[in-house]
N, C-alpha and C positions, 0 to 999 in steps of 0.2 A: 437569633437561631441560624444556624449555620444550613445552608441549603445544600443537600444533597446531589451528588452526580447522578444526571439521567442517562441510562444507556436502553437500549430496545434490542428486542429480536424478532427476526422474520421468518417464517418457514412458508415453503410451498409443496403441495402434494403432486402438483402438475408437472407435467413432461416439459423441462426448459432448455433441453437439447443438450449438446454437447459443447465445452469451450470453443472449440474451432469449426463447429456445425450449427449453426441454429437459425429460425426464421425471425421475421419480424414480429410476428404474434409472441413468440418465445422471448424475445430481447424485451418488450412490452411487460411481459410477466415480470423479469427481474428488474425493471424501472420502478413496476409498484413495489416490489420488494424493499428496493432502497428509498423510495419515498415514505415506507412503513418505519424505518429507522430515523429518516430525517425529520417527519414529524413531531413525535414524541419528545425526540433528544433536542432538537434546536428550533420547533417551530415552524419547520419547512424551509427548503433549500434557500429562499428567499432571506432567511438570516445567517446563511452561510456563506454565501455569494452576492455580492452587489453589481450593477450595474459599472462596466470599465475596470473591474476588479481584474489583476494578474494572477491567475489560478495555478498552481502546481499542484497535482497530481502524483504522488509518488507510489509508485508501481514495485514489483518484484519479479525480476528477469535473473534469479541467482546463478541458474545455468541455461546455456541454449537447448532447447527442448521443445517438441511440438506442442501446442496447447493441449491436445487432447489426452498428453501425459498426465495433466492436472497438477505439476509442481509449481507452475509459474502465475502469473497475473491471468488470470481468466478474462478473454477478451468479453464475454458477455458481461461482466461487471463492470470492465472499462468502459465499453461503448454506452452502456447505460448510464453509467455516472456522469460521462462527458455529455451526455446529451440532456441531464438533469442540469447540468450547470450553465449548458448553453440557454437553456431556457431564461436565465437570469442576464443574459446578455452581457457577459463577461468581457474584457477588453483581450484577453488572451489566454490560453488554457496550454499548460506544458506537461509531458510525461516525462516525470525525472527518475533516473535510476544510475546507479554502477554496478555492474555484474562483479560476482565473488570470481575467486581462485584465476584472475587475470584475462577472464573471457572479455570479447571484443564486444560492449554494451550494444553497439548499433546492430551488429550482425544476431545478435541474442534476440533483440527488439523484431528482426523480422523472422525469425524462427517460431519465437512465442508467440506471432500474431498481432503483435503490438501494432507493427508497421500498418498491417492491413486496417485495423481499426483507425490509426491516426489518418489514413487516407479516406478513410469513409465520412469521418468526422470534421477532419481540418484541424484536430487537435495537432502540436507540434510534438516532435520526438527531442527530448534532452538529455541524451547520454553523457553522463556527468565528467567522463574523461576528456571531453571537447569544449568544458567552460572554466571560467576562472574561479579558483578558491580564495576566500579571503579567512585569516586566521579569526577565530572566535574565541574572547577570552572569559571566563566565568571568576571574576574578582573575589574570591576566597581559595582559602589554603585547602583545596579539595583535590583527589586524585583525578588527572586527565582535565586538567582546567584550561587547556589551551589546545585548539585543533582545527584544522580547516574545515571550512564548510562552503559548498558549490554557492555562488553568488545568485543564482536563479531560485535557490532555496531561500535566502535571506531578503531577495527582493521581490518576493511573491506579497500580492496582499492577501492571499487565503493559499493555504497549507492543508491539503486534503490527503490522507494516508489511506491506501488501501493495501493493507497487507494479507498476505496469504496464510490460511490456518493450517499449521504444520507445526511438528515438533522440532526441538534444538536440543543437540549434545550439551550444551552449557546453560541455557536458560529455560530449558524443559520444553517451552512454548514459544513457536515463533509469533508474534501478534503486532499490537499498535506500536509498542517500545522497540522490540527487535527490527521493525522497520528501517530505522533511522540508519542502521549500520551500513545501508546501501549507499549514504550520504559522504563516505570516506571516500578521498580520492583516486587511491590506487591499492594496488594489492599489497603492497609493503605496509600501507597504514593497517590494511585489513589484517593482516598475519600479525600485527604486533599488537593490535587489540583484540583479536579472537582467541580470548584466553578465559580461566576462569573468573577472573575479575570482569568480564565484558559487562556484567550488568550495571558497573560503574559509568563504563563508556555509554551504553545506550541510554542512560538517562540524561547525561549532558548532552548528548547527540540530539534528543529528543527536546530539551530546552532551548538549543539554537534553532532548531526547526521552527520554534514557536506554532506549532499546529493548532487549526483550529476545529477540525472534525476528523473522525476515522469511521470508515465503514470497512467490516471482516470479508475478505473475498475467501467464502468457505461453500459454494455451491458444490466444489470438490473440495477435499480435505485430506491430509496426510498424516497418519499415524507413523509408528514404527521408527525408521530414521529419516524421517521425512523425503526429501527428493531424493536421498542416497540410498534408499531402502532397498534390498536386492528382492523382496516380497511383492509381488503383485497386489496381495490383500490388503498392503498397507495404504494403498490409495483408497478412499472412501468416495466412492462414485457417487451422484445424484444425491449429496448430504444435503442439498436443497436450504440449508439454513444459513442466514447471516446475523450478525449483530453491530453493533456499533454506537458511538456516541462521541461528544467532545473531549472526554478523559482519558488518555491512552492506558492508564493505568486501571481503570474500572472497565475500559472497553477489553483488556486482556484477560482480567479477572472473569468477565462473563463469559466470556470464550471458552476458558478453561473448564469452567462449570458444565 
């Protein structure tokens, strides 16, 4: 009998603060929500990260913008996730990303609040434009079967995705699959891949990343035109619902529902 993929959903009615402004008590509430995703889907964080593991957390800083704008990785989610990973005594934790539209990823990390989280937790910043890339080949006659992948992605023992819940012009929804688009090396690659056939690319990029687990960053969510919407009501503040699991397809489908 085939084993079905497990996903989980967690919600809180509590005041969890804002992405850029939260207390220790509010952060602990977010940590508990992530535990509520890890426990039923993986049997706890102990089955996601082992002692001494090299862990890469794939974040989303698609544009340089302040954290309370709600369009990029929520520092509450990232800090809570890092602390949960640290409880398993990993050897290394990296926050990896490549910004879109040619933006400087390191500067975006500063503005989006990622650097502050890294300084508090001791996790490393890993802007992908400053790391080596290796060509990855899928040995089958399929579209987009050879492409560059950041070496830290392939070197990681554990790849955890932290996708931001928002809509997208080509994929309808940005989730666990679309997250890997930020593993491309530069704006030239991104422009050439950001077309109506993007779904073929993100499937193969996800295969190359070999992810172990995803948790959806959706304490704040984006509808409309996602981070590029001109309408303030398209940012859903205090949505306070997250989901996730080991299967990126199932995690994305659950979020869309």
